[in-house]
C-alpha positions as CSV (number, residue, x, y, z in Angstrom):
1,I,14.0,20.7,2.3
2,R,14.6,23.8,0.8
3,L,15.1,22.6,-2.7
4,R,16.3,26.3,-3.9
5,E,19.5,25.3,-1.3
6,I,20.8,22.2,-3.3
7,R,24.5,21.8,-2.9
8,S,26.3,23.0,-6.0
9,H,27.5,19.7,-8.3
10,E,30.2,20.4,-11.1
11,G,30.0,24.4,-10.3
12,S,26.7,25.1,-10.1
13,Q,23.4,24.1,-8.6
14,A,21.8,24.1,-12.1
15,R,24.1,21.2,-12.6
16,A,23.0,19.6,-9.3
17,W,19.1,19.9,-10.0
18,E,19.6,18.0,-13.3
19,E,21.8,15.2,-11.0
20,L,19.4,15.4,-8.3
21,T,16.2,14.9,-10.5
22,Y,17.9,12.3,-12.6
23,Q,18.3,10.4,-9.7
24,L,14.6,10.4,-8.7
25,R,13.4,9.7,-11.9
26,P,10.2,8.3,-12.1
27,P,9.9,4.4,-13.2
28,A,10.0,3.5,-16.8
29,G,6.8,2.5,-18.4
30,V,5.9,-0.8,-20.1
31,H,7.9,-1.6,-22.9
32,H,10.9,0.2,-21.8
33,V,14.2,-0.5,-23.5
34,E,16.5,1.5,-21.8
35,T,17.3,5.1,-20.3
36,R,19.9,7.5,-22.1
37,K,21.2,10.7,-20.3
38,T,22.6,13.3,-21.8
39,R,25.1,16.2,-21.1
40,A,25.2,19.8,-22.4
41,P,24.7,20.3,-25.6
42,D,21.5,17.9,-24.9
43,A,19.1,18.5,-27.9
44,G,16.3,19.5,-25.3
45,V,16.4,16.9,-22.7
46,E,18.7,15.7,-19.6
47,W,17.7,12.2,-19.9
48,Y,14.6,10.1,-22.2
49,E,13.6,7.1,-21.9
50,V,13.6,4.6,-25.0
51,Y,10.8,2.0,-25.8
52,D,10.0,-0.9,-27.9
53,D,7.0,0.4,-29.6
54,G,8.9,3.6,-31.0
55,P,7.8,6.6,-29.1
56,G,10.0,8.1,-26.3
57,E,10.0,10.1,-23.3
58,G,12.1,13.3,-22.4
59,F,12.8,14.8,-19.2
60,Q,14.2,18.2,-18.7
61,A,15.4,20.0,-15.3
62,K,14.9,23.4,-14.9
63,F,16.3,25.4,-12.1
64,H,15.3,28.7,-12.0
65,A,13.5,30.6,-9.0
66,T,10.0,31.0,-11.1
67,L,8.2,30.0,-14.0
68,E,7.9,33.1,-15.6
69,D,12.3,33.0,-15.3
70,A,12.0,29.5,-16.8
71,L,9.6,30.0,-19.8
72,G,12.5,30.9,-22.2
73,G,14.6,27.8,-21.5
74,M,11.7,25.9,-21.9
75,R,10.7,27.0,-25.2
76,E,14.1,26.1,-26.7
77,S,14.2,23.0,-25.2
78,V,10.8,22.2,-26.5
79,K,12.4,23.9,-30.1
80,A,15.4,21.4,-30.0
81,V,13.3,18.1,-29.0
82,C,11.1,19.1,-32.2
83,T,13.9,19.2,-34.5
84,K,16.3,16.9,-32.8
85,R,13.9,14.4,-31.3
86,P,11.2,13.4,-33.5
87,K,10.6,10.3,-31.8
88,L,9.5,12.0,-28.1
89,T,6.0,11.9,-27.7
90,K,6.3,13.3,-24.1
91,L,8.4,16.1,-22.8
92,T,8.3,16.4,-18.8
93,F,9.8,19.8,-17.3
94,V,11.3,19.1,-13.3
95,L,11.0,22.7,-11.5
96,P,11.9,23.3,-8.2
97,Y,8.4,25.2,-7.1
98,D,4.9,24.5,-7.4
99,F,2.7,26.7,-9.6
100,T,0.1,29.3,-8.4
101,D,-3.4,28.7,-9.1
102,S,-5.8,30.9,-7.4
103,G,-8.9,29.5,-9.6
104,T,-10.1,33.1,-10.4
105,A,-10.3,34.3,-13.7
106,N,-9.2,38.0,-12.2
107,N,-5.8,36.6,-11.7
108,K,-2.9,35.1,-13.7
109,T,-1.6,31.9,-12.1
110,G,1.4,30.1,-12.3
111,Q,-0.7,27.7,-13.7
112,D,-2.5,29.9,-16.7
113,R,1.2,31.0,-17.7
114,W,1.9,27.1,-17.8
115,D,-0.9,26.2,-20.1
116,D,-0.2,29.7,-22.4
117,A,3.2,28.6,-23.1
118,V,2.1,25.2,-24.1
119,A,-0.4,26.2,-26.4
120,R,2.4,28.8,-27.8
121,W,4.5,25.8,-28.5
122,R,2.1,23.8,-29.9
123,N,1.2,27.1,-31.9
124,D,4.7,27.7,-32.9
125,F,6.2,24.5,-33.5
126,P,4.2,22.2,-35.6
127,A,6.0,18.9,-34.0
128,A,5.0,20.1,-30.8
129,S,1.6,19.6,-30.8
130,Q,2.1,15.9,-31.2
131,I,4.1,16.1,-27.8
132,E,2.5,15.7,-24.5
133,F,3.8,18.1,-21.8
134,K,3.9,17.6,-18.1
135,T,5.5,18.9,-15.0
136,I,6.8,17.1,-11.9
137,R,7.2,20.0,-9.4
138,A,8.7,20.9,-6.0
139,G,6.1,18.9,-4.0
140,D,6.4,15.7,-6.4
141,I,10.6,15.8,-5.8
142,T,10.1,16.3,-1.7
143,A,7.7,13.8,-1.6
144,R,10.0,11.5,-2.9
145,L,12.9,13.1,-1.0
146,T,11.4,12.5,2.2
147,M,11.1,8.9,1.7
148,K,13.1,6.7,3.6
149,E,15.1,5.3,1.0
150,H,16.1,8.5,-0.1
151,A,17.7,9.6,3.1
152,G,21.4,9.5,1.8
153,R,20.4,11.7,-1.0
154,R,18.6,14.3,0.9
155,E,21.7,14.2,3.6
156,Y,24.0,14.8,-0.1
157,W,22.2,17.3,-1.5
158,F,20.8,19.3,1.6
159,G,22.7,18.2,4.4
160,G,21.1,18.9,7.8
161,V,19.6,16.4,10.3
162,D,17.6,13.3,9.0
163,I,15.2,13.1,11.8
164,T,14.6,9.0,11.8
165,D,13.0,6.7,14.0
166,G,16.4,5.6,15.2
167,W,17.6,9.4,15.6
168,L,14.3,9.9,17.8
169,R,15.0,6.9,19.9
170,Q,18.5,8.1,20.5
171,R,17.0,11.4,22.1
């Protein structure tokens, strides 16, 4: 599965990524009331989870080639969430790539850039200090897409041959 080769939806791959990530969203937590999907302008999230105890959890899909390309848009999402969605306590970005993480101090990795960005957001937007920032990355999405129950989604969004037990038996 090549996530960057997702078919267009409503005229763009970015819009397709938003739709796919919503379809593959993680299960909601305890005390979940409802899931609310948004459209642009979305006040920083593609969808969010409402819980009966008040705090919410937002998700934002970013379809860029690299983290460096996405950071500006992520910052705008964080700013929007801080000003327009004060009840959100978690914000998860869903990305079509994994971060580099060499483990050496001599090299700035994707993980370092992510950590630095989160620190800047917390410094620049006071409300961001109350938000837990997370990511769902390419490996996570690919793992879900390779599950048997997502065969239809794989075919729809990416095409190609689905190598199942039945397909192998026929050959």
